[in-house]
Backbone bond lengths (Angstrom), bond angles and torsions (degrees), N, CA, C in turn:
res aa  C-N    CA-C-N  psi(-1)  N-CA   C-N-CA  omega(-1)  CA-C   N-CA-C  phi
1 M - - - 1.434 - - 1.521 108.01 -
2 V 1.316 116.43 135.76 1.450 121.96 -177.17 1.526 108.99 -109.09
3 K 1.319 115.91 139.53 1.457 121.53 177.42 1.523 108.54 -97.65
4 F 1.325 116.54 133.27 1.461 122.11 179.46 1.520 109.65 -115.97
5 K 1.303 116.42 151.12 1.466 122.14 173.04 1.525 107.84 -95.42
6 G 1.303 115.76 144.54 1.455 120.95 176.43 1.514 108.85 -132.13
7 Y 1.308 115.76 155.40 1.456 120.98 -179.49 1.519 109.45 -136.04
8 L 1.321 115.49 136.59 1.459 120.96 175.31 1.516 108.92 -86.52
9 N 1.330 116.41 134.71 1.456 118.88 175.69 1.537 108.63 -86.33
10 P 1.317 118.63 175.22 1.466 120.83 -176.94 1.541 113.92 -59.71
11 H 1.329 117.14 -17.81 1.467 121.43 179.91 1.523 111.75 -93.54
12 G 1.336 117.90 4.91 1.455 121.98 178.82 1.517 113.62 81.98
13 Q 1.314 118.21 11.89 1.455 122.03 178.38 1.520 109.29 -90.22
14 I 1.336 115.28 147.73 1.464 119.97 179.14 1.528 108.57 -119.16
15 Y 1.314 115.56 140.62 1.459 121.76 176.76 1.517 108.49 -86.31
16 L 1.335 116.47 130.63 1.464 121.32 173.88 1.524 108.08 -104.99
17 A 1.309 116.09 127.01 1.466 121.54 179.95 1.525 110.21 -55.60
18 S 1.316 115.69 150.50 1.474 120.55 -177.40 1.522 111.53 -58.22
19 E 1.331 117.32 -33.22 1.470 119.95 178.55 1.536 111.02 -62.46
20 I 1.318 116.64 -39.11 1.463 120.63 178.78 1.521 110.12 -69.81
21 R 1.325 117.22 -44.14 1.475 120.54 178.68 1.517 110.82 -60.23
22 R 1.329 117.24 -38.74 1.470 120.65 177.89 1.526 110.55 -64.20
23 E 1.335 116.98 -42.66 1.464 120.94 179.66 1.522 111.07 -62.66
24 L 1.335 116.88 -42.89 1.458 120.22 -179.43 1.530 111.59 -67.88
25 N 1.327 116.28 -34.59 1.471 122.90 175.90 1.528 112.27 54.53
26 T 1.330 116.87 39.37 1.464 121.67 178.60 1.518 109.56 -162.21
27 K 1.313 116.05 161.76 1.459 120.25 174.32 1.521 111.11 -104.40
28 K 1.335 116.99 -7.67 1.457 121.39 179.44 1.523 108.84 -111.44
29 V 1.324 115.44 125.22 1.462 120.51 -177.52 1.526 110.56 -131.47
30 D 1.311 115.32 157.29 1.453 122.95 168.71 1.518 106.62 -102.43
31 I 1.328 116.46 142.61 1.459 121.57 -177.66 1.528 108.80 -130.31
32 L 1.319 115.65 127.89 1.464 122.32 174.27 1.520 107.42 -119.86
33 G 1.307 117.04 141.37 1.452 118.14 -179.79 1.509 112.43 -149.78
34 N 1.323 114.24 160.52 1.457 121.88 171.27 1.526 106.94 -140.36
35 A 1.306 117.30 -160.80 1.466 120.63 -173.49 1.520 114.02 -67.77
36 K 1.330 118.78 -23.76 1.463 120.91 -173.10 1.520 115.87 -121.51
37 A 1.324 117.93 -7.81 1.468 118.52 -176.65 1.531 110.67 -157.85
38 I 1.324 114.62 156.75 1.461 120.21 171.47 1.524 108.50 -127.52
39 L 1.300 114.84 154.28 1.455 122.05 178.64 1.520 107.37 -125.70
40 I 1.318 116.24 126.20 1.462 121.92 178.95 1.521 107.62 -120.78
41 Y 1.323 116.88 127.12 1.459 120.45 178.67 1.527 109.53 -145.86
42 P 1.334 117.85 156.43 1.458 120.72 -177.99 1.537 111.32 -56.79
43 E 1.311 114.83 134.89 1.462 120.95 179.85 1.526 110.74 -52.25
44 G 1.322 115.93 133.01 1.455 121.14 176.51 1.516 115.73 83.23
45 T 1.329 117.77 3.20 1.466 120.52 179.39 1.521 109.77 -63.68
46 D 1.325 116.59 137.56 1.458 121.47 176.86 1.528 108.41 -59.08
47 L 1.327 116.69 128.53 1.461 120.40 -176.97 1.523 112.46 -61.67
48 K 1.311 117.45 -25.96 1.469 120.77 175.36 1.538 109.80 -60.98
49 D 1.336 116.78 -40.60 1.464 121.05 178.56 1.525 111.26 -70.42
50 V 1.332 116.64 -37.39 1.465 120.22 177.31 1.530 109.90 -63.22
51 L 1.320 116.81 -44.95 1.469 120.54 179.00 1.522 111.89 -63.22
52 R 1.327 117.53 -37.44 1.462 120.96 177.19 1.535 109.79 -63.05
53 S 1.317 116.45 -42.19 1.460 120.34 177.87 1.524 111.25 -65.35
54 L 1.336 116.64 -38.40 1.460 119.80 177.84 1.525 111.69 -63.94
55 D 1.322 117.29 -35.59 1.469 120.73 176.32 1.524 110.34 -60.18
56 I 1.328 116.82 -41.26 1.468 121.40 179.40 1.520 110.09 -65.94
57 I 1.334 116.42 -44.84 1.463 120.60 179.25 1.525 110.36 -63.57
58 K 1.326 117.32 -42.70 1.468 121.31 178.79 1.526 110.91 -59.94
59 S 1.321 116.60 -44.39 1.475 120.16 178.45 1.518 111.00 -61.27
60 D 1.327 116.88 -40.60 1.461 120.57 179.22 1.532 110.62 -65.17
61 L 1.326 117.36 -43.17 1.462 120.51 178.52 1.531 111.51 -62.51
62 E 1.314 116.80 -41.75 1.469 120.29 178.11 1.519 110.92 -63.67
63 H 1.324 116.71 -39.33 1.465 120.79 178.51 1.534 110.46 -64.60
64 R 1.327 116.58 -44.15 1.467 120.21 177.97 1.532 110.93 -61.13
65 R 1.350 116.47 -42.32 1.460 121.35 178.20 1.528 110.23 -60.44
66 D 1.341 116.33 -46.21 1.464 120.85 -178.56 1.528 111.46 -63.42
67 L 1.328 116.83 -41.55 1.470 120.04 177.95 1.526 111.05 -63.33
68 K 1.316 115.47 -40.62 1.483 119.59 179.71 1.521 110.04 -64.45
69 Q 1.329 117.43 -43.74 1.465 120.83 178.35 1.530 110.74 -62.22
70 K 1.335 116.14 -42.74 1.470 120.98 -179.84 1.521 110.29 -62.26
71 N 1.332 116.81 -42.87 1.474 120.53 179.53 1.520 111.41 -66.79
72 N 1.324 117.23 -34.15 1.470 120.63 178.57 1.512 111.72 -71.09
73 E 1.330 118.50 -26.65 1.453 122.81 179.57 1.527 111.97 -80.54
74 S 1.322 116.48 -19.71 1.475 120.13 -177.58 1.497 112.34 -76.75
C-alpha cells in the first residue's frame, strides 16, 4: 500500500494522484468523513467491499505504527 500526499486548494478542492484515480476507475464517488479522516470510494460500491478494504487499510496503518514504535525504541 502506498501513501500519497494531498493538498487542498483555496477553493477546498483536493488533487487525487493519478494512481488513486486509476484505482477508483470512476468519476463519481461517495465520501464519508469525520474530524480525523475521510473515506472516498466509487459511488454505489457495496458497503461490504468498502469495509473489507478498510480492514486492509487499518492493518497497514497498525503495521506502520508498530514499525515506527520499534524504530523509536532502537
